[in-house]
LUMKOL-121918 format. One line per 3 residues: their letters; for each residue x, y, z of C-alpha. Coordinates in steps of 0.25 Angstrom, whole numbers, plus 2048, in hexadecimal, padded with zeros to 3 digits. Layout:
<pts>
a) X,Y,Z  ... .
</pts>
This chain:
<pts>
xxx) 800,800,800  805,80D,7FC  808,817,808 .
xxx) 801,823,809  808,830,808  808,835,816 .
xxx) 811,841,814  80F,84D,81D  812,85B,81B .
xxx) 81C,860,823  819,86F,827  825,879,828 .
xxx) 826,882,834  822,88D,82A  815,886,826 .
xxx) 812,883,835  814,892,839  80B,897,82E .
xxx) 7FC,897,82D  7F4,89F,824  7E4,89C,823 .
xxx) 7DE,89E,816  7D6,8AC,817  7D1,8B2,80B .
xxx) 7D5,8C0,809  7C8,8CA,808  7CB,8D8,804 .
xxx) 7C4,8E3,80B  7BC,8ED,802  7BD,8FA,80A .
xxx) 7C6,901,814  7BD,8FD,820  7BA,8ED,81E .
xxx) 7C7,8E6,821  7BF,8DF,82C  7B4,8DA,823 .
xxx) 7BE,8D5,819  7C6,8CE,823  7B9,8C8,828 .
xxx) 7B6,8C3,81A  7C4,8BD,819  7C1,8B4,826 .
xxx) 7B3,8B0,822  7B8,8AC,814  7C4,8A4,81B .
xxx) 7B8,89D,824  7B1,89A,818  7A5,8A5,81B .
xxx) 79E,8AE,811  7A2,8BC,811  797,8C2,807 .
xxx) 790,8C9,813  79C,8CF,81A  79B,8DC,814 .
xxx) 78C,8DD,813  782,8D7,81E  78E,8D4,827 .
xxx) 793,8E1,827  785,8E7,829  783,8DE,834 .
xxx) 790,8E2,83B  78B,8F0,83B  799,8F6,83B .
xxx) 79A,8FE,82D  7A7,900,82A  7AD,8FF,838 .
xxx) 7B1,8F1,83A  7B7,8EB,848  7BB,8DE,84A .
xxx) 7B0,8DB,852  7A8,8DE,847  7AF,8D2,83F .
xxx) 7AD,8CA,84B  79E,8CC,84A  79F,8C8,83B .
xxx) 7A6,8BB,83F  79B,8B9,848  791,8BC,83D .
xxx) 797,8AF,835  797,8A8,843  7A6,8A7,842 .
xxx) 7AE,8A3,84E  7B6,8B0,852  7BD,8B6,85D .
xxx) 7C0,8C6,85E  7CC,8C9,867  7CE,8D8,86A .
xxx) 7D4,8E0,875  7C9,8EB,875  7BA,8E7,878 .
xxx) 7B3,8F1,871  7B9,8FF,86C  7C6,905,870 .
xxx) 7C3,914,872  7D0,918,86E  7CD,915,85F .
xxx) 7C4,921,85F  7D1,928,85C  7D5,920,850 .
xxx) 7D1,924,843  7CF,916,83F  7C5,914,849 .
xxx) 7BE,921,849  7BD,924,83A  7B1,92C,837 .
xxx) 7AD,92D,846  7A9,91E,846  7B0,91A,853 .
xxx) 7A4,91D,85C  79A,914,854  7A5,908,853 .
xxx) 7A8,90A,863  799,908,866  797,8FD,85C .
xxx) 7A3,8F4,85F  7A2,8F6,86E  794,8F0,86C .
xxx) 799,8E4,865  7A3,8E0,86E  798,8E1,879 .
xxx) 78F,8D8,872  79B,8CF,86C  798,8C3,874 .
xxx) 789,8C3,872  78A,8C4,863  794,8BA,862 .
xxx) 7A1,8C2,860  7AD,8BB,867  7B6,8C6,86D .
xxx) 7C1,8C5,876  7C8,8D2,87C  7D7,8CD,87C .
xxx) 7E4,8D0,873  7E7,8C4,869  7F6,8BF,869 .
xxx) 7FD,8BB,85B  7FD,8AC,860  7EE,8AB,860 .
xxx) 7EE,8B1,852  7F7,8A6,84E  7F0,89B,854 .
xxx) 7E2,8A0,84E  7E8,8A0,840  7EF,892,842 .
xxx) 7E1,88D,846  7DC,892,839  7D5,89E,83E .
xxx) 7D6,8AD,839  7D4,8BA,840  7D0,8C8,83C .
xxx) 7DA,8D2,842  7D9,8E1,843  7E5,8E7,842 .
xxx) 7EC,8F6,840  7EF,8F8,831  7FA,901,834 .
xxx) 801,8F6,83C  7FE,8EA,834  80A,8E5,82A .
xxx) 80B,8DB,81F  818,8D6,81D  815,8D2,80F .
xxx) 810,8E0,80B  819,8ED,809  813,8F9,810 .
xxx) 81B,902,806  813,8FD,7FB  805,901,7FD .
xxx) 800,8FB,7F0  805,8EC,7F4  803,8ED,803 .
xxx) 7F8,8EA,80C  7FA,8F6,814  7F8,905,812 .
xxx) 804,90D,80E  80D,90F,81A  80D,91E,817 .
xxx) 7FD,91E,819  7F7,926,824  7ED,91A,828 .
xxx) 7FB,912,82D  7FD,91D,838  7F1,919,841 .
xxx) 7E9,90B,844  7E1,905,838  7D9,8FA,83B .
xxx) 7D9,8EF,831  7D4,8E1,832  7DC,8D4,82D .
xxx) 7DB,8C5,82D  7E5,8BD,833  7E7,8B0,82C .
xxx) 7F4,8AB,82E  801,8AA,836  810,8A6,834 .
xxx) 815,8A3,844  823,8A1,83F  824,8AF,837 .
xxx) 81B,8B6,841  811,8BA,836  802,8BD,835 .
xxx) 7FB,8BB,828  7EE,8C3,825  7E4,8C7,81C .
xxx) 7E4,8D7,818  7D6,8DB,813  7DC,8E8,80E .
xxx) 7E6,8E1,806  7E5,8D8,7F9  7EF,8CE,7FC .
xxx) 7EC,8C1,802  7F3,8C2,80F  7FC,8CB,817 .
xxx) 807,8C8,822  80C,8CE,82F  816,8CB,83A .
xxx) 80E,8C7,846  814,8D2,84E  80F,8DD,844 .
xxx) 802,8D6,842  800,8D7,851  804,8E6,851 .
xxx) 7F9,8E9,846  7EF,8E1,84E  7F2,8E6,85C .
xxx) 7F3,8F5,858  7EA,8FF,860  7DD,8FF,858 .
xxx) 7DC,8F0,855  7D7,8ED,863  7DF,8E0,860 .
xxx) 7D2,8DA,85A  7D4,8CD,853  7C8,8C5,84E .
xxx) 7CC,8B5,84E  7C3,8AE,844  7C2,89F,846 .
xxx) 7C2,895,83A  7B7,88A,83B  7B1,891,847 .
xx) 7BC,88B,850  7C3,896,85A .
</pts>
């Protein structure tokens, strides 16, 4: 009897170090919808439809063009997706009223009332929230388990080591001389991969038409922990497993 081929692929240290979950890229359409674009990426990754994200889902969120991380958590609840929002602020930091990003067109007061109410009602409406900071090891473990995360970062501190900030047309970031780089600029991205050996984070940037971006873990940490982000991270669990 002919013996069966029982050869086994031996993974290299580099292969064991790197994990990339196949999250499809979804580009944002406007200058305010990066969160919706990230949610659409995650929904597609989980095999869900996205046709209503920008229509009835957005209408039901009642957030207009001011989308906060807890709005995205609520959107996951619409689809009965297991999730966890971690943040260091349960509500709204009043100091944000002084930031142009949060108080454009004087919208801060309305946002403060709406978001504070959402946090108060979170448990009752099925939004999973924990007040705590998240370490990089937890992100690594989550990615290794096949999960993904929507992360709020400060665009002015975010990097991509595959891009060159000096060349605006070929870069996933605004020109380094742009005035918007001098102050907080909130932006949502989807963390989809890690390389523990090289200490890198792979993420999808909805404002850049390139499949994937890459940052050193310490640089990404600086961007997601910058004042203005509340260290918001929305873990989204594959197959409903947390």
